[in-house]
C-alpha positions in Angstrom: 0.0 0.0 0.0 1.4 3.4 -0.9 1.8 6.4 1.3 -1.3 8.1 -0.1 -3.5 5.1 0.6 -2.1 4.7 4.2 -2.8 8.3 5.2 -6.6 8.1 5.4 -6.4 4.8 7.3 -4.0 6.4 9.9 -6.3 9.4 10.2 -9.3 7.1 10.8 -7.3 5.2 13.4 -6.4 8.3 15.3 -10.0 9.5 15.2 -11.1 6.2 16.6 -8.6 6.3 19.3 -9.8 9.9 20.3 -13.4 8.7 20.4 -12.5 5.7 22.5 -10.5 7.9 24.9 -13.4 10.4 25.2 -15.8 7.6 26.0 -13.5 6.2 28.6 -13.1 9.7 30.2 -16.9 10.2 30.2 -17.5 6.8 31.9 -14.7 7.5 34.4 -16.1 10.9 35.3 -19.6 9.4 35.6 -18.3 6.6 37.8 -16.5 9.1 40.1 -19.6 11.2 40.4 -21.7 8.1 41.2 -19.3 7.1 43.9 -19.4 10.6 45.4 -23.2 10.6 45.3 -23.4 7.2 47.0 -21.0 8.4 49.7 -23.0 11.6 50.2 -26.2 9.7 50.5 -24.6 7.2 53.0 -23.2 10.1 55.0 -26.6 11.8 55.0 -28.3 8.6 56.1 -25.8 8.2 58.9 -26.2 11.8 60.0 -30.0 11.4 59.9 -29.9 8.3 62.0 -27.6 9.9 64.5 -29.7 13.0 64.9 -32.9 11.1 65.4 -31.3 8.5 67.7 -30.2 11.3 70.0 -33.8 12.2 70.7 -34.9 10.0 73.6 -37.3 12.0 75.7 -40.5 10.8 74.1 -42.7 7.7 73.8 -44.3 6.3 70.7 -47.6 4.4 70.4 -50.1 3.5 67.7 -53.7 2.3 68.1 -56.8 1.9 66.0 -60.1 3.2 67.4 -63.4 1.6 67.1 -64.4 4.0 64.2 -61.4 2.8 62.2 -59.2 5.8 62.7 -55.6 4.6 63.1 -53.5 7.0 65.3 -49.8 7.4 65.8 -48.8 9.3 68.9 -45.6 10.9 70.3 -45.8 11.6 74.0 -43.4 14.0 75.7 -43.0 16.9 78.1 -43.7 20.3 76.5 -40.3 21.5 77.8 -38.7 19.1 75.3 -40.6 20.8 72.4 -40.0 23.8 70.1 -41.6 25.1 67.0 -39.4 25.3 63.9 -39.6 26.3 60.3 -38.6 23.5 57.9 -40.1 24.4 54.5 -40.2 20.8 53.5 -41.8 17.5 54.4 -41.5 16.5 58.0 -40.2 13.0 57.1 -37.3 14.7 55.3 -36.4 17.1 58.1 -34.2 14.7 60.1 -36.1 15.9 63.2 -38.6 14.1 65.5 -42.0 15.6 65.6 -45.2 16.4 63.6 -46.5 19.1 61.3 -47.6 22.4 62.8 -50.5 24.7 62.0 -52.0 26.1 58.8 -50.0 27.8 56.1 -50.4 29.3 52.6 -47.4 29.1 50.3 -44.4 30.2 52.5 -46.6 32.1 55.0 -47.9 30.8 58.3 -51.6 31.3 58.7 -51.5 29.9 62.3 -49.6 31.4 65.2 -46.1 29.9 65.9 -44.2 31.9 68.5 -41.2 30.8 70.6 -39.9 32.9 73.5 -41.8 35.9 72.3 -40.6 35.8 68.7 -42.4 34.5 65.6 -40.6 31.6 64.0 -41.0 32.7 60.4 -39.8 36.3 60.4 -40.4 39.4 62.5 -43.7 40.6 64.1 -44.5 42.9 61.1 -43.8 40.3 58.4 -46.7 38.7 56.6 -47.0 35.0 57.6 -44.4 35.3 60.3 -46.4 33.2 62.8 -47.1 36.2 65.0 -50.9 35.8 64.6 -53.7 33.5 63.7 -54.7 35.2 60.5 -58.3 36.5 60.2 -59.7 34.6 63.2 -59.2 34.1 66.9 -58.4 30.5 67.1 -57.5 27.8 69.6 -53.8 28.1 70.4 -51.8 25.6 72.5 -49.5 27.5 74.9 -46.7 26.2 77.0 -45.9 28.6 79.8 -42.2 27.9 80.7 -42.2 29.7 84.0 -45.3 27.7 85.2 -44.4 24.6 83.2 -48.0 24.3 82.2 -50.1 23.9 79.1 -53.3 25.7 78.1 -55.5 26.4 75.1 -56.1 30.1 74.6 -58.4 31.4 71.9 -56.5 34.4 70.5 -55.8 36.3 67.3 -52.4 37.8 68.1 -49.4 36.9 70.3 -49.9 40.1 72.3 -53.1 38.5 73.7 -51.4 35.5 75.1 -51.3 35.1 78.9 -48.0 33.7 80.2 -45.9 34.4 83.3 -42.7 35.1 81.4 -43.0 36.6 77.9 -39.5 35.3 77.0 -40.0 31.7 77.9 -42.9 30.0 76.2 -44.1 28.6 72.9 -47.5 29.0 71.3 -48.8 26.8 68.4 -52.0 28.0 66.7 -54.7 25.6 65.4 -58.4 25.0 66.0 -59.9 24.4 69.5 -60.6 20.7 70.2 -62.6 21.5 73.4 -62.1 18.1 74.9 -64.1 19.1 78.0 -67.2 20.2 76.1 -68.7 17.5 73.9 -71.9 19.5 73.5 -70.3 22.7 72.1 -67.0 21.7 70.5 -68.4 21.7 67.0 -69.9 25.2 67.4 -66.6 26.4 68.7 -64.5 24.8 65.8 -67.0 26.3 63.3 -66.6 29.7 64.9 -62.8 29.3 64.4 -63.4 28.4 60.7 -62.1 24.8 60.9 -61.5 23.8 57.3 -63.3 20.7 55.8 -64.7 19.3 59.1 -67.0 16.8 57.4 -64.5 15.5 54.8 -62.7 12.3 55.2 -59.1 13.5 55.4 -55.9 12.8 57.2 -55.8 14.6 60.6 -53.3 15.8 63.1 -53.5 17.4 66.6 -51.9 18.1 69.9 -53.5 17.3 73.3 -52.3 17.2 76.9 -53.3 15.5 80.1 -53.7 16.4 83.7 -50.1 15.6 84.5 -48.8 18.0 81.8 -47.8 15.5 79.2 -48.1 16.5 75.6 -49.4 14.1 72.9 -48.7 14.8 69.2 -51.2 12.8 67.2 -51.3 12.1 63.5 -53.8 9.8 61.7 -52.7 7.2 59.2 -56.3 6.8 58.0 -58.8 9.4 56.8 -61.8 10.6 58.7 -63.9 13.6 59.7 -62.8 16.1 62.4 -65.4 14.5 64.8 -64.0 10.9 64.0 -60.5 12.1 64.8 -61.5 13.7 68.1 -63.5 10.7 69.1 -60.6 8.4 68.3 -58.3 10.6 70.5 -60.7 10.5 73.4 -61.1 6.7 73.1 -57.4 5.8 72.7 -55.9 8.4 75.0 -58.8 8.9 77.5 -57.1 6.8 80.1 -54.5 9.6 80.5 -57.2 12.0 81.7 -56.9 14.5 78.8 -57.5 18.1 79.6 -57.7 19.8 76.2 -55.9 20.3 72.8 -56.1 21.6 69.3 -56.5 20.4 65.8 -53.4 21.1 63.6 -53.3 21.3 59.8 -54.6 18.2 58.2 -55.0 16.3 54.9 -51.7 16.0 53.1 -50.0 18.1 55.8 -50.6 15.5 58.4 -47.0 14.3 58.8 -44.8 12.6 61.5 -41.3 11.4 61.9 -39.7 9.4 64.7 -37.4 6.4 65.1 -40.4 4.2 64.9 -42.6 5.7 62.2 -42.6 7.9 59.1 -45.9 9.5 57.9 -45.4 11.8 54.9 -49.0 12.8 54.3 -49.2 13.3 50.5 -45.4 14.2 50.4 -46.1 18.0 50.3 -43.8 20.4 52.0 -45.1 22.2 55.1 -43.7 25.5 56.5 -43.4 24.6 60.1 -43.3 21.6 62.5 -43.6 20.9 66.2 -40.2 19.4 67.0 -39.2 17.2 70.0 -35.6 18.4 70.8 -34.4 16.0 73.4 
């Protein structure tokens, strides 16, 4: 073969070598990125487990009421709890707890105040958590100085009654009125409880005479009345005092070492977190 005939063959050979080299480089880079991704996910998983495992000051229980509502319950002292903005699904937050109150977009519609400050901005910010927007609503309040819980129907944080304005938390919702079976529905209607007669996932927070807090999320759908009845049936032995309904439907979410309930996988703005 003469020199002129060999030249195109050599050029084609060099081109093939370049293509093979490029393919090898692409696969090598892809492989390296995959390894880094796997390591990152493993690290995140380890970190998540460690964070959740460090939370020990709570108890977990599940039960199914006679009406078919299946409940998941986290029991703790309110001094172990704080309110926190997560802007994501509770099950992805790496934190033990449940969803908080109502929200719209990135704004909190329900009150969420810790130690005198709203959790989602400043007092003057829209959706900061400084108020229950539009309506006075049942708000679960832990008074740190008295170490006591109460439900107060208020519109703004300035209306709250606590002994120390720098040591408390207040989570807005809808009054559950556990001590008034005759009038609770009228009270929840006055507070504009959304979709009370629909079969939806539900969540709430109640407390007993000894000051224990129970964060409750349903795995099954039901009306507001069915959820309340299930709580009274399954937690009644603890001599419940009162509580509030939290946001429901797809926002009903829970994370603990024992259980993950993602609702419909939507993000929520704020959660009730067990810190210890």
